[in-house]
C-alpha positions as CSV (number, residue, x, y, z in Angstrom):
1,M,183.2,6.6,17.2
2,L,185.4,8.5,15.3
3,V,185.5,9.5,11.5
4,H,188.6,10.4,9.8
5,L,188.6,13.1,7.0
6,R,191.4,13.4,4.4
7,L,191.2,16.7,2.8
8,N,193.0,17.9,-0.5
9,V,192.7,21.8,-0.1
10,P,193.8,24.5,-2.5
11,T,196.2,26.7,-1.0
12,G,193.7,29.7,-0.9
13,L,191.6,27.4,1.3
14,T,193.9,26.2,3.7
15,A,193.7,29.0,6.5
16,D,189.8,28.6,6.4
17,V,189.8,24.9,6.3
18,T,192.4,24.7,9.2
19,D,190.5,27.4,11.4
20,L,187.4,25.3,11.0
21,L,189.0,22.1,12.3
22,V,191.0,23.5,15.1
23,D,188.6,25.6,16.4
24,H,185.7,22.6,16.5
25,E,185.4,21.2,19.9
26,C,184.5,17.9,18.2
27,A,187.5,17.5,16.0
28,T,191.1,16.4,17.2
29,N,194.3,14.9,15.4
30,V,194.4,18.0,13.0
31,T,197.4,17.8,10.9
32,L,198.7,20.0,7.8
33,Q,201.0,18.9,5.2
34,R,202.0,22.1,3.2
35,G,202.4,21.3,-0.4
36,A,201.9,17.6,-0.2
37,S,198.7,17.6,-2.7
38,L,199.7,17.6,-6.3
39,V,196.3,17.3,-7.7
40,P,194.6,19.3,-6.9
41,Q,197.8,21.4,-6.1
42,G,197.6,22.6,-2.4
43,D,197.9,21.0,0.9
44,L,196.8,18.0,2.6
45,V,194.9,18.4,6.1
46,E,193.7,15.2,7.8
47,C,191.8,14.9,11.1
48,D,189.4,12.9,13.3
49,V,185.7,14.2,14.2
50,A,183.0,12.6,16.3
51,R,180.7,10.8,13.9
52,E,177.8,12.6,15.2
53,I,179.0,15.9,13.7
54,A,180.8,14.5,10.6
55,G,177.8,15.3,8.3
56,E,177.8,19.1,9.8
57,V,181.6,19.3,9.1
58,I,181.7,17.9,6.1
59,T,178.6,20.5,5.2
60,R,180.7,23.5,6.4
61,L,183.9,22.2,4.5
62,K,181.6,22.3,1.1
63,A,180.2,25.5,2.1
64,L,183.7,26.7,2.0
65,G,184.3,25.6,-1.8
66,L,186.3,22.3,-1.0
67,G,183.3,20.1,-2.4
68,E,184.3,21.7,-5.8
69,T,187.9,22.5,-5.8
70,G,189.5,20.1,-3.4
71,G,189.0,16.8,-2.2
72,I,187.0,15.1,0.7
73,L,187.7,11.3,1.6
74,V,185.9,9.9,4.7
75,S,186.6,6.6,6.3
76,T,186.0,5.0,9.7
77,P,188.8,4.0,12.1
78,T,188.9,0.4,13.3
79,A,189.8,1.6,16.9
80,W,190.5,4.8,18.7
81,P,192.2,4.0,22.0
82,F,192.9,7.1,23.1
83,A,191.6,9.8,25.6
84,A,190.8,12.8,23.2
85,A,188.5,10.3,21.4
86,Q,186.7,9.2,24.5
87,R,186.3,13.3,25.3
88,L,184.7,13.7,21.7
89,E,182.4,11.0,22.2
90,R,181.3,12.6,25.2
91,D,180.8,16.3,23.9
92,A,179.4,15.3,20.8
93,P,175.2,15.4,20.8
94,G,173.6,12.3,20.4
95,D,175.2,8.9,19.9
96,P,177.4,7.9,17.2
97,E,175.0,4.7,16.3
98,D,172.3,7.1,15.5
99,A,174.5,9.5,13.6
100,V,173.7,10.1,9.7
101,I,176.5,11.1,7.1
102,W,173.9,12.1,4.3
103,D,177.0,12.4,1.8
104,S,177.6,8.9,2.4
105,V,173.9,7.9,2.0
106,V,173.8,10.0,-1.4
107,D,177.1,7.9,-2.6
108,Q,176.0,4.8,-1.7
109,A,172.7,5.5,-3.7
110,Y,174.5,6.3,-6.9
111,A,176.8,3.3,-6.2
112,A,173.9,0.9,-6.0
113,A,172.2,2.4,-9.3
114,R,175.0,1.4,-11.4
115,P,174.6,-1.4,-13.8
116,T,177.4,-4.0,-13.0
117,V,178.0,-7.7,-13.9
118,T,178.4,-8.4,-10.3
119,F,174.5,-7.4,-9.5
120,H,173.1,-9.0,-12.6
121,V,175.2,-12.4,-11.6
122,F,173.8,-12.3,-7.9
123,L,170.2,-11.5,-9.3
124,A,170.4,-14.0,-11.7
125,L,171.7,-16.6,-9.3
126,A,169.2,-15.5,-6.8
127,T,166.5,-16.0,-9.2
128,L,167.6,-19.4,-10.3
129,L,167.9,-20.3,-6.4
130,A,163.9,-19.3,-5.7
131,A,163.0,-21.3,-8.9
132,I,164.3,-24.5,-7.6
133,A,162.7,-23.6,-4.3
134,V,159.5,-23.6,-6.1
135,I,160.2,-27.1,-7.6
136,T,161.3,-28.7,-4.3
137,D,159.0,-26.4,-2.3
138,S,162.0,-25.7,0.3
139,A,161.8,-22.8,2.4
140,V,165.3,-23.0,3.1
141,L,166.2,-22.2,-0.5
142,V,163.5,-19.4,-0.4
143,I,165.6,-17.9,2.3
144,G,168.6,-18.4,0.5
145,A,167.5,-16.7,-2.5
146,M,166.3,-13.8,-0.6
147,V,169.9,-13.3,1.1
148,V,171.7,-13.6,-2.5
149,G,169.2,-11.1,-3.9
150,P,171.4,-7.9,-4.4
151,E,168.3,-5.6,-5.2
152,F,167.5,-3.6,-2.0
153,G,170.3,-1.1,-2.4
154,T,169.0,-0.4,-5.7
155,V,165.4,0.0,-4.4
156,A,166.9,2.4,-1.6
157,A,168.7,4.3,-4.2
158,V,165.3,5.0,-5.8
159,A,163.8,6.4,-2.6
160,T,167.0,8.5,-1.9
161,G,166.7,10.2,-5.4
162,I,163.2,11.1,-4.6
163,V,163.7,12.5,-1.3
164,F,167.1,14.6,-2.4
165,A,165.2,15.6,-5.5
166,K,168.1,13.8,-7.6
167,W,165.8,12.5,-10.3
168,G,168.3,11.4,-12.6
169,L,169.3,8.9,-9.3
170,S,166.1,7.7,-9.3
171,F,165.6,7.3,-12.9
172,R,169.0,5.1,-12.9
173,A,168.0,3.1,-10.2
174,L,164.5,2.2,-11.5
175,R,165.8,1.5,-15.0
176,L,168.4,-0.9,-13.6
177,L,165.8,-2.6,-11.0
178,V,163.5,-2.9,-14.2
179,L,165.8,-4.2,-17.2
180,S,167.6,-6.4,-14.4
181,F,164.4,-8.2,-13.3
182,V,163.3,-8.7,-16.8
183,V,166.9,-10.1,-18.2
184,C,166.9,-12.5,-15.0
185,I,163.3,-13.6,-15.4
186,L,164.0,-14.4,-19.2
187,F,167.2,-16.1,-18.6
188,V,165.8,-18.6,-16.1
189,A,162.3,-18.9,-18.0
190,L,164.7,-20.0,-20.5
191,L,166.4,-22.5,-18.4
192,S,162.8,-23.6,-17.3
193,F,161.6,-24.2,-20.7
194,L,164.6,-26.2,-21.6
195,A,164.3,-28.2,-18.2
196,D,160.6,-28.7,-19.3
197,L,161.5,-29.9,-22.7
198,T,163.9,-32.6,-21.0
199,G,161.2,-33.7,-18.3
200,L,163.3,-32.4,-15.5
201,V,160.6,-29.8,-14.7
202,T,157.1,-30.0,-15.4
203,S,153.6,-27.9,-15.1
204,E,152.5,-30.1,-12.6
205,M,155.5,-29.2,-10.3
206,V,154.8,-25.5,-10.3
207,T,151.1,-25.9,-9.9
208,R,150.9,-28.7,-7.2
209,P,150.2,-27.7,-3.5
210,R,153.3,-26.3,-1.9
211,P,152.6,-25.6,1.7
212,Q,156.2,-24.2,2.2
213,T,156.5,-21.6,-0.9
214,G,152.9,-21.0,-1.9
215,F,152.8,-17.8,-0.4
216,I,155.3,-16.2,-2.6
217,W,152.6,-15.8,-5.5
218,H,149.8,-15.2,-3.2
219,P,149.6,-11.4,-2.5
220,D,147.5,-10.1,0.0
221,R,147.5,-7.2,2.5
222,W,150.3,-8.6,4.6
223,S,152.4,-8.4,1.6
224,F,152.2,-4.7,1.2
225,I,152.4,-4.2,5.2
226,V,155.7,-6.1,5.2
227,A,157.2,-4.8,2.5
228,L,156.4,-1.5,3.9
229,I,158.1,-2.4,7.1
230,A,161.3,-4.1,5.3
231,G,161.5,-1.1,3.4
232,A,161.6,1.2,6.6
233,A,164.4,-1.1,8.6
234,G,166.3,-1.5,5.4
235,V,166.8,2.5,4.6
236,L,167.2,3.1,8.3
237,A,170.1,0.5,8.5
238,L,171.7,1.8,5.3
239,S,171.6,5.6,6.3
240,T,172.8,4.7,10.3
241,N,175.6,2.0,8.8
242,K,173.8,-1.0,10.3
243,A,174.9,-4.0,7.8
244,N,174.3,-6.2,10.5
245,A,170.3,-5.3,10.3
246,M,170.0,-5.8,6.4
247,V,170.0,-9.4,6.6
248,G,166.7,-9.3,8.6
249,V,165.6,-6.9,5.8
250,F,166.6,-9.7,2.9
251,I,164.9,-12.2,4.2
252,S,161.7,-10.7,5.1
253,V,160.5,-9.8,1.5
254,T,159.5,-11.9,-1.4
255,T,160.8,-10.0,-4.1
256,V,163.4,-12.5,-5.6
257,P,161.2,-15.3,-5.0
258,A,158.5,-13.7,-6.7
259,A,160.5,-13.2,-9.8
260,G,161.9,-17.2,-9.4
261,N,158.2,-18.2,-9.4
262,L,157.3,-15.9,-12.2
263,A,160.4,-17.2,-14.3
264,L,159.3,-20.9,-13.6
265,A,155.6,-20.2,-14.5
266,L,156.8,-18.7,-17.9
267,G,159.2,-21.5,-18.7
268,T,156.7,-24.0,-17.9
269,W,153.8,-22.0,-19.2
270,T,151.7,-22.1,-16.0
271,P,149.4,-19.0,-16.5
272,S,147.6,-19.3,-13.3
273,E,150.7,-18.5,-11.4
274,I,151.9,-15.5,-13.6
275,T,149.7,-12.7,-12.4
276,G,150.3,-13.6,-8.9
277,S,154.0,-13.5,-9.2
278,I,154.1,-10.4,-11.1
279,T,151.6,-8.9,-8.5
280,Q,153.8,-9.9,-5.6
281,L,157.0,-8.4,-7.1
282,L,155.1,-5.4,-8.0
283,I,153.8,-4.8,-4.5
284,N,157.0,-5.6,-2.8
285,L,159.2,-3.4,-5.0
286,G,156.5,-0.5,-4.6
287,G,155.9,-0.9,-0.7
288,M,159.7,-0.7,-0.3
289,I,160.1,2.4,-2.4
290,V,157.1,4.1,-0.7
291,S,158.4,3.2,2.8
292,G,161.8,4.2,1.9
293,V,160.9,7.8,0.8
294,V,159.1,8.4,4.2
295,V,161.5,7.2,6.3
296,L,164.2,9.2,4.8
297,A,162.3,12.3,4.4
298,L,161.4,12.1,8.0
299,Q,165.1,11.5,8.8
300,R,166.3,14.6,7.0
301,L,163.5,16.7,8.9
302,L,163.2,15.1,12.4
303,W,166.3,13.0,12.6
304,H,168.6,15.8,14.6
305,R,166.0,16.5,16.9
306,V,164.8,12.8,17.7
307,T,168.4,11.9,18.6
308,S,169.3,14.8,20.6
309,A,166.1,14.1,22.9
310,S,167.0,10.5,23.0
311,A,170.3,11.5,24.4
312,R,168.9,13.3,27.3
313,L,166.3,10.7,27.6
314,F,168.4,8.0,28.1
315,F,171.2,9.9,29.7
316,S,173.8,8.6,27.1
317,R,175.5,12.3,27.6
């Protein structure tokens, strides 16, 4: 698996940058267009590198000063049908599926910590779906609410900020989580209140036995254990670019369903379910943040050694 680097290089750094890439055994397709970069003024350098060493190459480019004075753009090709690419994959240490590009992880975290209209709309819709799931006692709708909820990336951003000591990132992500959940819960609570006035929803619908959805406001030790496991799986999927694994994370924690249950309990004023819903919500968010911090910290410390050892163990190289 290859990663493509597009570099806008000030003229004074061009020789150092090209020497680094040309001499690197895991880089190929190195091209140089002199004077092609207008802002910043300089040259355009492009190359392909094995994903396993992309993070190392980017770190060395930043050490040359390119991160401050030039531009570094990282993209992933959809196919690489040429012999040199196969050679790079053989020569690169570890496996591309295990590779972590930390700059990409941090950039994703900053993106997830930004308050956007889309984020709030998806969270509000997910909370509304969860509230309807409570009324109808539908496990299918609970799963749908979990999948629609966009909050995990922001949870991972909190953990990323802690591990990289980027406290501003953690603060922005945590503030987004708190404010967005408060806004969406109040919004759905208002709708529930109006529905209660019209008789569409009643307090009895919330308090009656719900064998399919009662678990979302009954926190126990397993709630925290599941949150820990889901948080670990989630940050691992994000850091290694395993987007397909995220679906399993989305449907394993009851963050949004607890918010929906809380909103419905507030709207119909059912105090017996308010405390449990709040506790479930906090347990899930807290557990995912804790496990996210632990997994990211262990990855930074041990991941390179673990992947190198696994390559020898499984004879993948």
